[in-house]
C-alpha positions, 0 to 999 in steps of 0.5 A, a space after each residue: 500500500 502506497 502512503 498517501 496521507 499528506 503532510 497537511 493531514 499529518 499535522 492536523 492529526 498531530 494537533 488533535 493529540 495532547 501528550 504528557 510525559 515523565 522521565 524516570 531515569 537518565 544516566 549511564 547503565 553499567 555492568 550486567 544491567 537490566 532496565 524495564 518500564 513494564 508492569 505499570 500499565 502505562 506507555 513508556 519510552 527508552 532513548 539510547 543516548 550512548 552505546 548500544 543494547 538489546 530490546 527483549 519483548 516476550 515471544 519476539 527475537 531481540 532487537 539491537 538498539 544503537 546510539 540515537 535510537 529510541 523505542 516507544 512501547 505503546 501499551 505497557 507490554 512486558 519487555 526489558 533492555 539489557 546489554 546482551 542478545 541472550 535474554 537469559 544472560 546473567 544480570 545483576 542490579 543496574 549501576 546508574 551513573 551520571 551521563 557526561 557528554 563524552 562516550 568512552 564506550 563504557 556502559 549504555 546511556 539511557 533516558 527512560 520514562 512514561 507517557 500518556 496521550 489525552 484528547 478524544 481522538 487519541 485512542 483512534 490514533 494511538 491504540 492501534 499501534 503495534 506493541 513497540 515502535 522504534 525510532 532509528 538513527 538512520 531513518 529518513 527523519 534522522 536529520 531532525 531527531 539527531 538535533 533532539 538527541 544532541 539536546 537530550 545528551 547536553 541536559 543529561 549530566 545531572 542526578 540520574 534519578 532527577 532528570 532535567 524537565 527539558 529532557 521530557 519535552 525533547 522526548 515528546 518532540 521525538 514521539 511526535 516525529 515518530 507519529 508523523 512518520 507513521 501517518 505516511 508509512 505502513 506501521 499500522 493497519 487499522 485505526 485513524 492513521 490507517 484510514 489516513 493512508 487510504 486515498 479515498 478517505 484522506 480528503 474527507 479526513 482533512 475536510 472534517 478535521 478543518 471543518 468539524 461544525 459542518 453538516 457531516 451526514 453519512 450521505 455527505 461523507 460518502 459523497 466526498 469519499 466518492 462511494 455509495 453510502 453502504 460501501 462507505 460505511 463498510 470500508 470506513 468502519 472496517 479500516 478505522 474500527 469505528 463507525 463514521 458517526 462515532 468518529 464524527 462525535 470524537 472529532 468534534 469533542 476533540 476540537 471542543 476540548 482544544 477550544 475550551 483550553 483556549 478560554 472560549 465559552 461553552 456556548 461559543 464552543 458548542 456552535 463551533 463544533 456543530 451544536 445548536 443546543 448547549 445542553 446537547 453539546 454538554 451531554 455529548 462532551 461528558 459522554 466522550 471526555 468524562 467531564 462537563 465542558 464547564 468543569 473541564 475548562 475550570 480544570 485546565 485553568 487550575 492546572 495552568 
């Protein structure tokens, strides 16, 4: 399947996501070490800052990770990293030392932590990824990620257990680059990103993301996709894993959450995402987001 999602569509999908990340350890792992973020039911990451190691996932062959590679484990899958290709190799407790800028070949420099996505569209984008995604230093986008790795390494010289907050922001940027790459690759076969790779749906997605308040009836969606209603519903649901009506609802609530976060009133936002009634909008928003729009807006203000 040839990738057809445009750069513009990739950017629209990225703006629908909200990411929270936290760095756990940033340092040089020495000796017969083993590192894992499994067991928390959270998505996690490991950035290889210096040296090399192996990623071990249950039932899969080891994956060699080199300096400036990164791995994102999307669903908290059982895994561990170690300096050995043999998963049964003898290990001890990891010795974590501060990481300086010089790579003297001893140990492996790692940045490890957790992340989660928020937003109504996030499950449609993220939950259909494979168990792990690897960001390679020799990939097409490496010229961008190389600069981010340089900045992470420059920030990594302090206490390994109390990493710089800037490292978290840089890791977030790396993950966004990886997701953008996935919109134009073949990493996923179902979900919103898979839908974006199909030419018959890419124009529809762009228009819906840009104009969520329009009258997006099933008939109009099918017309934009150049399909009959029956064929459109069958193929849209089969690829995305969600009905067109449900997707429209999530799309509108994602746009609404963004506008509420920008300080707009509930009444303003309701009209901007296609609702004539604030009461109907409030019911829909609570059903998808889990909080009433007014309370959600106040929570964002308090957090800010």
